[in-house]
C-alpha positions as CSV (number, residue, x, y, z in Angstrom):
1,M,33.6,-19.8,-8.1
2,K,32.5,-17.6,-4.9
3,S,28.4,-16.7,-5.1
4,K,27.6,-13.2,-5.8
5,F,24.5,-11.0,-5.2
6,I,22.7,-8.2,-6.1
7,K,20.4,-5.9,-4.4
8,I,16.6,-5.6,-5.8
9,S,14.5,-2.6,-4.0
10,L,11.1,-1.9,-4.1
11,N,9.8,1.3,-2.4
12,G,6.7,2.7,-1.2
13,L,4.6,0.1,-2.0
14,E,1.1,1.3,-1.0
15,F,-0.8,-0.7,2.1
16,Y,-4.7,0.4,3.7
17,S,-4.0,-1.2,6.0
18,K,-6.5,-1.5,9.2
19,I,-3.5,-3.2,11.7
20,G,-3.5,-1.6,14.8
21,Y,-2.7,-1.7,18.2
22,H,-6.2,0.1,19.5
23,K,-9.6,-0.5,18.1
24,Q,-9.6,2.6,15.7
25,E,-6.8,1.5,14.1
26,Q,-8.7,-1.4,13.7
27,I,-12.0,0.2,12.4
28,D,-10.6,2.9,10.4
29,G,-7.2,1.8,9.1
30,N,-4.4,3.5,8.3
31,L,-2.5,4.1,4.9
32,F,1.3,2.4,5.3
33,L,4.2,2.4,3.4
34,V,6.9,-0.9,3.0
35,N,10.2,-0.3,1.3
36,L,11.9,-3.8,0.6
37,D,15.7,-4.9,0.4
38,L,16.4,-8.3,-1.7
39,K,19.4,-9.6,-1.5
40,I,19.4,-12.5,-4.1
41,K,22.2,-14.8,-5.2
42,Y,22.8,-15.2,-8.8
43,N,25.7,-17.0,-11.6
44,K,25.3,-14.7,-14.1
45,I,22.7,-11.5,-15.0
46,N,20.4,-12.3,-17.8
47,D,17.1,-11.4,-19.0
48,D,15.6,-14.3,-17.5
49,L,12.6,-13.8,-14.6
50,N,13.0,-17.4,-12.7
51,M,16.7,-15.8,-12.2
52,T,15.5,-12.9,-9.6
53,V,12.2,-12.1,-8.3
54,D,9.0,-10.9,-10.0
55,Y,7.9,-8.0,-8.4
56,E,4.0,-8.4,-9.0
57,K,4.6,-11.4,-7.0
58,V,6.1,-9.6,-4.6
59,Y,3.3,-6.9,-3.8
60,N,1.2,-9.8,-3.9
61,L,2.7,-11.3,-0.9
62,I,2.7,-8.1,1.0
63,K,-0.6,-7.1,0.4
64,N,-2.2,-10.3,1.5
65,V,0.3,-10.2,4.7
66,M,-0.8,-6.0,4.8
67,N,-4.6,-7.2,4.6
68,K,-3.9,-10.1,7.5
69,K,-5.8,-9.2,11.2
70,M,-2.7,-7.9,13.9
71,K,-1.5,-5.3,16.1
72,L,1.5,-4.2,15.1
73,I,3.3,-3.3,12.4
74,E,6.4,-5.2,14.0
75,T,4.4,-8.4,13.4
76,A,4.0,-7.8,9.8
77,A,7.2,-7.2,9.3
78,E,7.9,-10.8,10.7
79,F,5.3,-12.3,8.2
80,I,7.1,-10.2,5.3
81,N,9.7,-11.6,5.2
82,K,9.4,-15.2,6.6
83,E,6.9,-15.6,3.7
84,I,10.2,-13.5,1.3
85,L,11.7,-16.1,2.5
86,S,9.5,-19.1,2.2
87,N,7.9,-17.9,-1.7
88,F,11.3,-16.9,-3.0
89,D,14.4,-19.5,-3.1
90,L,17.3,-17.3,-4.6
91,V,16.7,-14.4,-1.9
92,Y,19.2,-15.1,0.2
93,S,18.1,-11.4,2.7
94,S,14.9,-9.3,2.9
95,K,15.2,-6.7,4.5
96,V,11.5,-4.6,5.2
97,K,10.4,-1.4,6.2
98,I,7.0,-1.0,7.5
99,Y,6.2,3.1,7.8
100,K,3.1,4.0,9.2
101,I,1.4,7.5,7.9
102,N,0.2,9.9,10.0
103,P,-0.8,7.4,13.0
104,K,-3.5,7.7,16.0
105,I,-1.4,9.3,18.6
106,D,-2.8,12.6,21.0
107,G,0.8,14.9,19.4
108,K,1.8,15.9,16.1
109,I,3.8,12.8,14.0
110,K,3.9,12.6,10.5
111,S,5.0,9.1,10.8
112,S,6.3,5.3,13.3
113,S,8.4,2.6,11.0
114,V,9.7,-0.1,11.8
115,S,12.5,-2.1,9.9
116,L,13.7,-5.6,10.2
117,V,16.2,-8.3,8.4
118,N,16.2,-11.5,7.7
119,K,18.2,-14.1,6.2
120,R,18.2,-17.6,5.5
């Protein structure tokens, strides 16, 4: 039987984090929004949480990554995808998009973002 996939999206997960290249960003922190698309293998849809992913566990995993000390949101995106694929066997691919709201630059900007996809 050919594998079937379902896409699960978690959108607008909010985190306040001190991820940033510049020292002031590491002190003050910034607001980040995270969107996540998970492609999950399945045989049959049913009401069993063990046959999918627990959103709360996914959120807490991302929260732990966003609380780590790092300079680039590219690094955070890579860590998130690696953690998702390591902790959820049913996930075939993970696509994360991280928005940094009002990045501290000398100019007007609403957000910057990074998007990354990892597959098994």
